[in-house]
N, CA and C of each residue as an Amber inpcrd file, in Angstrom:
protein
   225
   1.0240000  -1.1950000  -0.2770000   0.2530000   0.0270000   0.0650000
   0.8270000   0.9020000  -0.2280000   1.0930000   1.5800000  -0.7230000
   1.5330000   3.6910000  -0.7400000   0.3360000   4.6880000  -0.5020000
   0.8300000   5.6900000   0.7770000  -0.1070000   6.8880000   0.5760000
   1.6580000   8.0060000  -0.0430000  -0.0350000   9.1380000  -0.7160000
   0.3150000  10.3030000  -0.9560000  -0.6410000  11.0090000  -0.3430000
   0.1570000  12.1330000  -0.2190000  -1.2440000  13.2560000  -0.4270000
  -1.2540000  14.6460000  -1.3430000  -2.4170000  14.9320000  -2.0360000
  -2.9010000  15.3600000  -3.1940000  -4.2580000  16.4560000  -2.5370000
  -3.9430000  17.3950000  -3.5020000  -4.2500000  19.3260000  -2.8420000
  -5.0160000  19.4730000  -4.6350000  -6.4530000  19.8680000  -4.7780000
  -6.8910000  19.7970000  -5.8860000  -6.7590000  21.4760000  -5.2820000
  -7.6040000  22.2950000  -6.6330000  -8.1010000  23.5200000  -6.2430000
  -8.8920000  24.0500000  -7.3540000  -8.8700000  23.4000000  -7.6640000
 -10.4140000  23.2920000  -8.9550000 -11.2110000  22.3790000  -9.5510000
 -12.2410000  21.9950000  -9.9970000 -13.6620000  21.2560000  -9.3140000
 -11.8330000  20.4190000 -11.1500000 -12.2670000  20.6540000 -11.9590000
 -11.6600000  20.0300000 -13.3770000 -10.5800000  19.4490000 -12.7470000
 -10.0180000  19.8410000 -11.7780000  -8.0920000  18.8670000 -11.6290000
  -9.1680000  17.6810000 -11.2230000  -9.7420000  17.9290000 -10.0310000
 -10.1390000  16.2230000  -9.3980000 -10.7150000  15.0980000 -10.5990000
 -11.9260000  16.0080000 -11.7230000 -12.4300000  15.2360000 -13.4740000
 -11.2620000  14.5570000 -13.3020000 -10.1480000  15.1480000 -13.5020000
  -8.2590000  14.2780000 -14.9740000  -8.0620000  13.7690000 -13.1060000
  -8.2590000  14.2240000 -12.5110000  -7.6380000  12.6260000 -11.3730000
  -8.0040000  11.9010000 -11.2700000  -9.9910000  11.6150000 -11.2830000
 -10.2860000  10.2540000 -11.0200000 -10.0850000   9.6600000 -12.3430000
 -10.3080000  10.4210000 -14.3230000  -9.9940000  10.1090000 -14.2080000
  -8.3030000   8.9090000 -15.5410000  -7.7740000   9.4130000 -14.8560000
  -6.1370000   8.4590000 -14.2920000  -6.5460000   7.7660000 -13.6740000
  -7.3530000   7.3350000 -12.3160000  -7.2830000   6.8830000 -11.4110000
  -7.7340000   5.8940000 -12.2490000  -8.8380000   5.8090000 -13.3520000
  -9.4930000   4.9320000 -13.3390000  -8.7660000   3.6480000 -14.8930000
  -7.9380000   4.9000000 -15.1290000  -7.6440000   3.9220000 -15.9980000
  -6.1690000   2.6010000 -15.8690000  -6.1050000   2.2490000 -13.8450000
  -5.1550000   1.6860000 -13.5060000  -6.9510000   0.0880000 -12.9750000
  -6.7250000  -1.1930000 -12.5610000  -6.6540000  -1.8080000 -12.4110000
  -6.8240000  -2.1390000 -10.3310000  -5.7330000  -1.4170000  -9.5930000
  -6.2250000  -1.9260000  -8.4880000  -7.1420000  -0.6550000  -7.7320000
  -7.4820000  -1.1670000  -6.3330000  -8.3200000   0.6670000  -5.2840000
  -7.8580000   1.1020000  -5.1700000  -8.0640000   2.4970000  -5.0590000
  -7.1750000   3.4360000  -4.6870000  -8.2010000   4.4290000  -3.9230000
  -7.7570000   4.7400000  -2.0120000  -9.1000000   5.3610000  -1.7520000
  -8.2270000   6.7630000  -1.4380000  -9.6460000   7.7980000  -1.3900000
  -9.0380000   9.6040000  -0.6820000  -9.8240000   9.3500000   1.3170000
  -8.5460000  10.3950000   1.7630000  -8.9680000   9.8410000   2.8520000
  -8.9490000  11.4260000   3.4220000  -9.8180000  11.6210000   3.7870000
  -9.6640000  13.5750000   4.3620000  -9.6960000  13.0940000   6.2980000
  -9.6180000  13.3430000   7.1250000 -10.2200000  12.5480000   8.4450000
 -10.0980000  11.4790000   8.3540000 -11.2700000  11.0870000   9.2210000
 -12.1810000   9.7650000   8.9250000 -13.0210000   9.2350000   7.7360000
 -13.1650000  10.3140000   7.1100000 -13.5670000  10.1240000   5.7640000
 -13.0240000   9.4230000   5.0970000 -13.8330000   9.0510000   4.0300000
 -12.6570000   7.6240000   3.8210000 -13.9280000   7.7660000   2.1140000
 -13.1860000   7.4360000   0.4850000 -13.9260000   7.5980000  -0.2790000
 -13.2040000   7.3390000  -1.9120000 -14.4290000   6.3530000  -2.6870000
 -13.0180000   5.5900000  -3.3970000 -12.6740000   6.5790000  -4.7670000
 -11.1130000   6.6890000  -4.9830000 -11.1210000   7.4700000  -5.4460000
 -11.5760000   8.2260000  -7.3720000 -11.7090000   6.7550000  -7.8920000
 -13.0310000   6.3790000  -8.4960000 -13.8500000   6.9140000  -8.6600000
 -14.5080000   8.0810000  -8.3230000 -15.8570000   8.2520000  -7.9230000
 -15.4910000   9.9020000  -8.3280000 -16.0850000  10.2960000  -8.7780000
 -16.0230000  10.9850000  -9.0660000 -16.8690000  12.3220000  -8.1650000
 -17.8120000  12.2650000  -7.6340000 -18.9190000  13.1750000  -7.2610000
 -18.0180000  12.6230000  -5.5660000 -17.8250000  10.8870000  -5.8130000
 -16.6610000  10.8610000  -3.6960000 -15.6340000  11.9490000  -4.0970000
 -15.5920000  12.2230000  -4.1720000 -13.8370000  12.8880000  -4.3290000
 -14.1580000  14.0940000  -4.6900000 -14.8600000  14.6970000  -4.6280000
 -15.7300000  16.6960000  -5.0520000 -16.2990000  16.8490000  -4.2040000
 -16.4130000  15.7250000  -3.5610000 -17.4090000  15.4060000  -1.7230000
 -16.3030000  15.9010000  -1.0260000 -15.3100000  15.3620000  -0.7960000
 -14.3440000  15.3070000  -0.5010000 -12.8330000  15.6920000  -0.4240000
 -12.6900000  16.5490000  -1.5470000 -11.2490000  17.1920000  -1.7110000
 -11.7070000  18.2170000  -2.5540000 -12.5350000  19.4170000  -2.8070000
 -11.9080000  20.3140000  -3.0540000 -11.7000000  21.0750000  -2.3520000
 -10.4420000  21.8410000  -2.5940000  -9.2940000  22.6850000  -1.6130000
  -8.5580000  22.0440000  -0.5710000  -8.9430000  20.8730000  -0.6880000
  -8.4520000  20.4830000   0.3200000  -7.4960000  19.9340000   0.3400000
  -5.7560000  19.4550000   1.4760000  -4.6570000  18.8090000   1.1060000
  -5.9910000  17.3340000   1.2590000  -5.5900000  16.6940000   1.0750000
  -6.1570000  14.9520000   1.2260000  -4.8910000  13.5990000   0.9590000
  -5.6060000  12.6260000   1.3010000  -4.6010000  11.0800000   1.4350000
  -5.4810000  10.4590000   0.6340000  -4.4660000  10.0570000  -0.6140000
  -4.1710000   9.1130000  -2.1080000  -4.0470000   7.4480000  -0.9310000
  -5.0100000   6.8960000  -0.7040000  -4.2160000   5.2220000  -0.5310000
  -4.3520000   4.6460000  -1.5290000  -3.5010000   3.6780000  -2.6410000
  -3.3500000   2.8970000  -3.2900000  -3.2560000   1.7070000  -3.1670000
  -4.6190000   0.5770000  -3.1110000  -3.4700000  -0.2140000  -2.4090000
  -3.2810000  -1.2850000  -3.6470000  -2.1010000  -0.9450000  -3.2610000
  -0.6980000  -1.3110000  -4.7740000   0.0400000  -1.2830000  -4.0640000
   1.8320000  -2.0310000  -4.0290000   3.1990000  -1.0780000  -4.0540000
   3.2840000  -0.8180000  -5.7400000   2.8650000  -1.7880000  -7.2490000
   4.0560000  -0.7490000  -8.1750000   2.8560000   0.1470000  -9.3330000
   3.0690000   0.6020000  -8.3900000   1.9430000   2.2330000  -9.3380000
   3.3450000   3.3440000  -9.7410000   4.5080000   2.6480000 -10.0160000
   4.9540000   4.1120000 -10.3900000   5.0410000   4.9080000 -10.9880000
   4.1150000   3.8950000 -12.1280000   3.6570000   5.1970000 -13.3920000
   2.7240000   5.2570000 -13.0550000   1.4210000   5.8430000 -12.5690000
   0.1670000   6.1600000 -11.6380000   0.5700000   7.8980000 -11.0540000
   1.5700000   6.9870000  -9.4180000   2.8070000   8.6150000  -8.9370000
   2.8470000   9.3020000 -10.1600000   3.7920000   8.7800000 -11.0560000
   3.5360000  10.2000000 -12.1600000   3.2580000  10.7840000 -13.1800000
   2.5110000  10.3830000 -13.3430000   0.8220000  11.0060000 -14.2020000
   0.5270000  11.4770000 -12.6570000   0.0750000  10.9170000 -11.5510000
  -1.1200000  12.7900000 -10.8990000   0.3160000  13.6760000 -10.3800000
   1.1260000  13.5280000 -10.6220000   2.2660000  14.4000000  -9.4870000
   2.4020000  15.9100000  -9.9400000   1.6370000  16.4550000 -10.8080000
   0.7960000  17.5780000 -10.1840000  -0.3620000  17.6550000  -9.7790000
  -0.7060000  16.5530000  -8.6080000  -1.8350000  16.9300000  -7.8210000
  -1.0370000  16.4650000  -6.6710000  -0.0780000  16.7750000  -6.3620000
   0.8490000  16.2750000  -4.9720000   1.0670000  17.6640000  -4.7160000
   0.8260000  17.2730000  -2.7380000   1.0410000  18.3560000  -2.2900000
   2.2340000  18.6970000  -1.0270000
């Protein structure tokens, strides 16, 4: 499992982020405090992450390519 902090300033960034995450087969979640949502859910991520720094939890160890793709969202 890998954990990365990400931040979004605009809803469009969240939509692009979810599109990237959806291309990968493994599970991913976004956590803010005690709330956790599926990182492949636009509505879930929008409700949790707009204008906040949140934790992305990737349920895999082999995610280097994904981490490169989401680098613009790293907090």
